[in-house]
N, C-alpha and C positions, 0 to 999 in steps of 0.2 A: 702763480700764487694759489695756495690751496683754497678751495671753496669752503665757506662756513657751513655749518649744518643748516642754517636758515636758507641759504642759497641752494644747496642740495635739495632741500624740501621743495622749494619753489620751482626749481628746474624740472623735477619729476612730477609735481602734482598740481602746479598752477593751472588755472582754466576750469573748463566745465566738464563735469563727469555725469553721465546719465546711468542710473543704477536700479537694481531691484534689491530690496531688503527682504530677507527671509528669516523669520524668527522661529527657531527650533526649541522645543522644550528639552528637559533634561534626559529624555529618552531618544532624542534625535528626530522627533516628529514635528512637521511644520504646524505652527500654531497661527501664523500671520504672514502676510506678504503685501508689499505695496511698492509703487514706483517712486523714485527720488531723483532729484537734480542737486548736485553739489558743485558750487563755484568757489574756487580758491583763488584769491588775488591779493594784491597789495593795495591798501587803503590808508592814506596819510601816514605812511611809514610803518604801518602794522600789517600783519598777515591776517586776512579774514577768510574764514570758511563758513559759507552760507548754505545750509541744507534745506532744500525745499521738499516737503512731503506732498507729492503731486496729487494724491488722492484727497487731500483736504485743503491744500494751499498754505498750510502753516510753514513758516520759515524759522529755523533755529540757527543762530550765529554764534560763532566763537571767534575771538580776536586776540592776538598777542603780538608784541614787538619782537621778541625772540621766542624760539621754541621753549616750552616749559621744561624744567629740570627732569620731570618724570617722562619726557619724550625721548626716545633713542632713535637716531637717524643713521642709517648705514650709508657708505659712500655710494651705493647704487640708488639711493632714494627710498628704499624700504624704511618702514618706520614702525614702532611700537609705543604704546602709551599704557601706563598703569600707575598704581599708587607708589609712593615712595617707600612704602614697606607693607608687608602683609602680616596678619595675625590670625587669631581664631574668630574671624568674622567674614562676612561676605566681601568680594572685591570684583572689580571689573578689569579685564585686560583687553586692549585692542591691538591687532596686528594688521599691517598693510603691506602687501607685495605688489610692485609695480613693474609692468612689462610694456614699455612703449605707451601705446594708447589704450591699454587694458590694465585693470586692477582686480585684485581680490582683497577683501577686508573681512575680519571677523571680529566680533565683540563677544568675549567669553565671560560669563558670570559664574564664579565659583562661590558656592555657599560655604558655611562654616564646616560642612562635612562632605559635600559632594558638588559635582557639576550641575548647576541649575538651569542654564540656558545658553544658547549660542545663536548669535545673528550672523548670518552669511550675507555678504554684500557683493553682488556681481556688478562691475562698473566698467564702462568704456567711454571713449570720447564720442560726441555726436556723430552719427553717421556710420559708426563701427557696429556691425552686427555681432552682439555678444548675448547668446541665449542663456537664460536662467534655467536651472533644473525645472523639469515638468512638476506641476503641482497635482496633488499635495506631495511635497518632498518628504522623504524619509530616509535618513542616512543609515548605513551599516555601521556597526560598532563592534569592536573586538578588543580583547586585552592586548596590551603592548609590553607586558613585563612589569613586575612589581605592582605599584599602584598607579600605573599609567594605562590610558585607554586611547585607541585610535578610532577617529571618526572619518569615514570616507564621505567628504562633503560633496564632491564631484568626482567624475572618473579621474581627473588629473589633479585633484586638490584634497589634501589630507591635513587633518587636525590631530595632533597627539598632545595629550594633556594629562595632568594629574587628576585621577578620579577612582577611588575616593581620596579626600584629603585625610592625612593621618598626622597626628601631633608630632612635631619635631622632624618632619620630612620636608624636602624642597617642594615648592610649587612651580612647575615648569609647563609652559605652553608653547608649542612649536607648530608653525604653519608651513606646509610644503606644497609648492605649485609647479607643475610641469606644463608651461604654456605652449610649448612646442617640443617635438621629439629631441631628446638629448639635452635639453636645458632645464635646470631645476633651480628654482628660487626657493630659499629656505630662510625663515626667521624665527628666532626663539626669544622668549621673554621668561626669565628665571629668577626665582627667589630662593635663597638659601634656607637652611633649617631654622635660622633665627629671624626670618622674615625680611632680610635686607636684599636688595636687587644684586644679582650677579651680572657680569658683563654680557651684552647681548651677543648672539650668534647670528651672523648674516653671511650666507655663502651663495655665490652664483657659480653653478658648475656647468 
């Protein structure tokens, strides 16, 4: 029997993840960094994600019975989250790629006209050594054709997204990760010219 999106999400992501959040400004320069712990579990029939900011002790929780409609989950357990539509205003898009006991997440903030900030999250299960980029981190950026820009977040991690934003053009954000030679995880979140979401692209090669 096929697994539900909820079960796929839990199979790939349930449990504890230790991470490093790196906040980059619109120029790709590190503005902030802090350690985190994220626990994903089932509580009273709901899925709960509890994020602990370890430098302050603050805990932020999100809980849902079923994944929200704005969340797309691939058969491999990769997922993306964003608004149900975009328009001439700011919006956030989150993408997560999973590779066994390691993950990469990005939270991308597009302003009305350009890319404003990116949060890179390097995560792994407890006991797995997963080094974050040296600080202060500064990514290389280059044109990727048309109104798209490529950010080299790590040696094996790329973010390609729309920057600048032009009226009537799609808003596309794609994350590509090569966690080991010959294996590429790829996830795309796209909105068409009228601001409505397009089907996700998730490829494991």
